[in-house]
C-alpha positions as CSV (number, residue, x, y, z in Angstrom):
1,M,25.0,-17.6,-22.7
2,D,22.3,-20.1,-22.0
3,E,20.9,-22.6,-24.3
4,A,17.6,-21.4,-24.7
5,T,19.3,-18.0,-25.8
6,Q,21.4,-19.9,-28.1
7,T,18.4,-21.3,-29.6
8,L,16.6,-18.2,-30.0
9,L,19.7,-16.3,-31.7
10,A,20.0,-19.2,-34.1
11,D,16.8,-19.3,-35.4
12,V,17.0,-15.4,-36.3
13,P,19.0,-15.1,-39.5
14,G,21.3,-12.1,-39.8
15,I,21.7,-11.4,-35.8
16,D,25.4,-11.1,-34.9
17,R,25.5,-12.6,-31.2
18,N,28.8,-10.7,-30.3
19,D,26.9,-7.5,-31.0
20,P,27.2,-5.2,-28.0
21,A,23.6,-4.1,-28.3
22,I,22.1,-7.7,-28.4
23,Q,24.5,-8.7,-25.6
24,A,22.5,-5.7,-23.8
25,A,19.3,-6.6,-24.5
26,L,19.6,-10.3,-23.7
27,A,21.1,-9.5,-20.3
28,V,18.2,-7.2,-19.7
29,M,15.7,-10.1,-20.5
30,R,17.3,-12.3,-18.3
31,L,17.4,-9.7,-15.4
32,E,13.6,-9.1,-15.9
33,K,11.6,-10.6,-13.2
34,P,7.7,-11.1,-13.5
35,Q,6.1,-8.6,-11.5
36,A,3.6,-9.9,-8.8
37,P,-0.3,-9.2,-9.5
38,R,-1.5,-5.9,-7.4
39,P,-4.2,-6.6,-5.2
40,S,-5.9,-3.2,-7.2
41,A,-9.6,-3.9,-6.4
42,E,-9.2,-3.9,-2.5
43,P,-8.8,0.1,-2.1
44,P,-11.8,0.9,-4.2
45,Y,-14.2,-1.6,-2.3
46,A,-12.9,-1.3,0.9
47,A,-13.5,2.6,0.4
48,S,-16.9,1.7,-0.9
49,L,-17.7,0.2,2.3
50,F,-16.4,3.0,4.2
51,G,-18.5,5.4,2.2
52,L,-21.5,3.4,2.8
53,N,-20.8,3.7,6.6
54,R,-20.5,0.0,6.7
55,F,-17.6,0.2,9.0
56,K,-17.5,-3.3,10.7
57,E,-17.4,-5.0,7.0
58,A,-14.8,-2.7,6.0
59,K,-12.6,-3.0,9.2
60,S,-13.1,-7.0,8.7
61,L,-12.0,-6.8,5.1
62,L,-9.0,-4.5,5.7
63,R,-7.9,-6.6,8.5
64,K,-7.6,-9.5,6.3
65,V,-6.4,-7.5,3.2
66,I,-3.3,-5.6,4.5
67,P,-1.3,-8.6,5.6
68,M,-1.9,-9.9,2.1
69,A,-1.0,-6.9,0.6
70,Q,2.2,-6.4,2.8
71,R,3.2,-9.7,1.9
72,A,2.8,-9.4,-1.9
73,L,3.9,-5.8,-2.4
74,G,5.8,-4.6,0.8
75,K,5.0,-2.6,3.7
76,V,5.7,0.8,2.1
77,D,4.1,-0.2,-1.1
78,V,1.5,2.8,-2.1
79,T,-1.4,0.1,-2.3
80,S,-0.3,-1.4,1.5
81,L,-0.2,2.2,2.9
82,T,-3.3,3.2,1.4
83,L,-5.2,0.0,2.8
84,K,-3.8,1.2,6.0
85,K,-5.1,4.8,6.0
86,I,-8.6,3.8,5.1
87,H,-8.5,1.0,8.0
88,A,-7.4,3.9,10.2
89,A,-10.3,6.1,8.9
90,A,-13.0,3.5,9.6
91,L,-11.7,2.9,13.0
92,C,-11.9,6.5,13.8
93,I,-15.1,7.5,12.3
94,D,-17.1,4.4,13.1
95,P,-19.9,5.4,15.8
96,S,-19.4,2.5,17.8
97,A,-15.4,3.0,17.7
98,T,-13.9,2.5,21.2
99,H,-11.1,4.7,22.8
100,D,-8.7,1.7,22.0
101,D,-9.8,1.6,18.3
102,V,-9.1,5.2,18.0
103,R,-5.6,5.0,19.5
104,E,-5.0,2.0,17.2
105,A,-5.9,4.3,14.2
106,V,-3.6,7.2,15.5
107,T,-0.4,4.3,15.9
108,T,-1.0,3.0,12.5
109,L,-1.1,6.4,10.7
110,E,2.2,7.4,12.9
111,D,3.7,4.4,11.5
112,A,2.5,4.6,8.0
113,A,3.4,8.4,7.9
114,R,6.9,7.7,8.9
115,A,7.2,5.1,6.3
116,A,5.6,7.1,3.5
117,R,7.8,9.9,4.4
118,R,11.2,8.0,4.3
119,V,10.2,6.3,1.3
120,F,8.1,9.0,-0.8
121,G,9.3,12.2,0.8
122,G,6.9,14.9,2.5
123,T,5.0,16.1,-0.7
124,H,4.1,12.8,-2.1
125,P,0.2,12.9,-2.3
126,V,-0.2,9.5,-0.2
127,T,1.8,10.9,2.5
128,M,0.2,14.2,2.5
129,G,-3.1,12.3,2.6
130,I,-1.9,10.0,5.6
131,E,-0.5,13.0,7.6
132,S,-3.8,14.5,6.9
133,N,-5.7,11.8,8.5
134,L,-3.5,11.4,11.2
135,Q,-3.9,15.0,12.3
136,N,-7.7,14.3,12.0
137,S,-7.3,11.0,14.1
138,R,-5.1,12.8,16.7
139,A,-7.9,15.4,17.3
140,V,-10.6,12.7,17.9
141,L,-8.4,11.1,20.2
142,L,-7.8,14.4,22.2
143,F,-11.5,14.9,22.2
144,R,-12.0,11.5,23.4
145,D,-9.5,12.2,26.3
146,T,-10.9,15.6,27.1
147,P,-12.8,15.2,30.8
148,G,-16.4,15.7,30.1
149,A,-16.7,15.1,26.3
150,V,-19.3,13.2,24.9
151,N,-17.8,9.9,23.6
């Protein structure tokens, strides 16, 4: 038992330091780690830019935020995957999107779908949303690859 815990227990009358319940509670308190702050404002803001057809700003924001979210939360966190989904949608739907942009969106969504399926399962709402976007992105890519299609 560390010194801080002994001091804390010494100040509380009637606490039996050898009680198994007290020992278990102290063990849990020592194991708890503070959670990293979640970048919760980015998905709604990025989605708002996307909804306002401000694709250039949304893509710019997401290219900066996605790596930060992945470092802070992990590559398969719900927020990280949602940011990737929004970024891929912005790449596909932007009227000025190039063929390479759409291909990047498909690749991004394939990676995100694979990770989401592995971690959350196929019926998780995030997984299903990513897979839906992936189907749409593949359709856009197929349309652009079709000879004679208006790009």
